[in-house]
C-alpha positions in Angstrom: 0.0 0.0 0.0 1.5 3.3 -1.0 1.8 5.7 2.0 3.2 8.5 0.0 1.8 10.4 -3.0 0.4 7.8 -5.4 -0.8 10.2 -8.2 -1.3 13.9 -8.7 -2.9 16.6 -10.7 -2.3 20.3 -11.1 -4.1 21.0 -7.8 -4.5 17.7 -6.0 -2.2 15.0 -4.5 -3.6 11.5 -3.9 -2.4 8.9 -1.5 -3.9 5.9 0.2 -5.6 6.4 3.6 -3.7 5.4 6.7 -5.0 5.0 10.3 -3.8 8.4 11.3 -6.1 9.9 8.7 -9.3 8.7 10.3 -10.1 11.8 12.4 -9.5 14.2 9.5 -11.7 12.0 7.1 -14.4 11.9 9.8 -14.3 15.7 10.4 -13.9 16.9 6.8 -16.5 14.9 5.0 -17.5 11.4 6.3 -19.7 12.7 9.2 -21.4 15.5 7.2 -25.0 14.5 6.3 -25.1 16.9 3.4 -21.8 15.5 1.9 -22.9 11.9 2.4 -26.5 12.4 1.2 -25.9 10.6 -2.1 -23.3 8.2 -1.0 -23.9 4.4 -0.9 -22.4 4.3 2.6 -24.0 5.7 5.7 -22.9 9.0 7.2 -20.2 8.1 9.8 -21.6 8.4 13.4 -18.2 8.0 15.0 -14.5 7.9 14.3 -14.8 4.2 14.7 -16.8 4.1 11.5 -14.1 6.0 9.7 -11.4 3.6 11.1 -13.4 0.8 9.6 -13.2 2.5 6.2 -9.4 2.9 6.6 -9.1 -0.8 7.4 -11.3 -1.6 4.3 -9.0 0.6 2.2 -5.9 -1.1 3.5 -7.3 -4.5 2.6 -8.2 -3.3 -0.9 -4.6 -2.0 -1.4 -3.2 -5.4 -0.3 -5.5 -7.2 -2.8 -5.3 -5.0 -5.8 -2.9 -2.5 -7.6 -5.2 0.4 -6.6 -7.9 1.3 -4.1 -9.4 4.2 -2.2 -7.3 7.4 -2.3 -7.5 10.6 -0.3 -7.3 13.9 -2.2 -5.3 16.7 -0.7 -4.7 20.3 -1.8 -1.3 20.7 -3.4 -1.2 24.3 -2.2 -2.3 23.9 1.5 -2.0 20.1 2.2 -5.6 20.2 3.5 -7.6 17.0 3.0 -10.4 17.8 0.5 -12.0 14.5 -0.1 -11.6 11.0 -1.6 -11.6 9.2 -4.9 -10.2 5.9 -6.1 -10.6 2.8 -8.0 -12.7 -0.2 -6.9 -11.1 -3.1 -8.8 -13.6 -5.6 -10.1 -11.0 -7.6 -12.0 -7.6 -6.7 -13.3 -9.2 -5.0 -16.4 -12.4 -3.7 -15.0 -12.9 -1.1 -12.3 -15.5 1.3 -10.8 -14.7 4.7 -9.5 -16.3 7.5 -7.5 -15.5 10.6 -5.5 -16.6 12.6 -2.5 -15.5 16.0 -1.4 -15.9 18.2 1.7 -18.6 20.8 1.4 -16.1 23.7 1.3 -14.4 22.1 -1.7 -17.6 22.0 -3.8 -18.0 24.1 -6.9 -14.2 24.4 -7.5 -13.7 21.7 -10.1 -12.0 19.3 -7.7 -14.4 16.4 -8.5 -13.8 16.8 -12.3 -10.0 16.9 -11.7 -10.1 13.9 -9.4 -12.3 11.8 -11.8 -9.9 12.7 -14.6 -7.0 11.5 -12.5 -8.9 8.2 -11.8 -9.4 7.8 -15.6 -5.6 8.3 -16.1 -4.8 5.9 -13.3 -7.1 3.2 -14.6 -5.5 3.6 -18.1 -2.0 3.2 -16.5 -3.2 0.0 -14.9 -4.6 -1.3 -18.2 -8.2 -1.2 -17.1 -10.3 -1.5 -20.2 -13.7 -0.4 -18.7 -14.2 2.1 -16.0 -17.7 2.5 -14.6 -19.5 4.8 -12.2 -23.0 5.2 -10.8 -24.9 8.0 -9.2 -28.4 8.7 -7.9 -30.6 10.0 -10.7 -31.2 13.2 -8.7 -27.5 14.0 -8.2 -27.1 16.4 -11.1 -23.7 17.7 -10.0 -22.2 14.2 -10.0 -23.5 13.1 -13.4 -22.4 16.3 -14.9 -18.8 15.6 -13.6 -19.0 12.1 -15.2 -20.1 13.5 -18.5 -17.4 16.2 -18.5 -14.8 13.4 -18.0 -16.0 11.5 -21.1 -18.2 8.9 -19.4 -21.3 7.7 -21.3 -24.6 7.3 -19.6 -25.6 3.7 -20.4 -29.0 3.8 -18.8 -31.0 3.8 -15.6 -30.8 0.9 -13.2 -34.2 0.9 -11.5 -34.2 0.3 -7.7 -30.5 -0.7 -7.9 -28.8 0.7 -4.9 -29.6 1.7 -1.4 -28.5 5.2 -0.4 -28.8 4.8 3.3 -28.7 8.6 4.0 -31.8 9.0 1.8 -33.9 5.9 2.4 -33.7 2.2 3.3 -35.4 1.5 -0.1 -33.3 0.8 -3.2 -33.1 3.8 -5.5 -32.7 4.4 -9.2 -29.2 5.1 -10.5 -27.6 6.3 -13.7 -25.0 3.8 -14.9 -22.0 5.4 -16.6 -18.9 3.9 -18.2 -15.9 4.8 -20.2 -13.9 2.5 -22.4 -10.1 3.0 -22.0 -8.9 1.1 -25.1 
């Protein structure tokens, strides 16, 4: 698991989460109900929830050539959010992103998703997919800006625990990297 910068963009540095990051992750975005509204994971109620995410991340990094990444400002070093690759096989991956509320509207999600596309290409991933709630306009616009194609709606496909216990419709997006 890389503990130093794994990839970077003009404004962002990405590295794998480590246990010492748990409190910052919790405070910056994981415990914010507005930030986690459209996430497929529940808003963190305690730092222990965030520690479980870090443990999951470490396991993904042991298993695959990529995994969850934290996004930091190159300028200030502040934790801004997270992105990463969820490897489904060596040539197929899913991606996503989440950013602290004070980082919204500054193009960080687009920059981060572009970095994940580049990372997936470097790892010889041939298909990169992503999903978002059908009401999450900001997220699907980011995917479209980054060259993802909307493949359709998956009805009642995913539970968004911060919205409802019922499965919700999602837009399915993908991008071919070959």
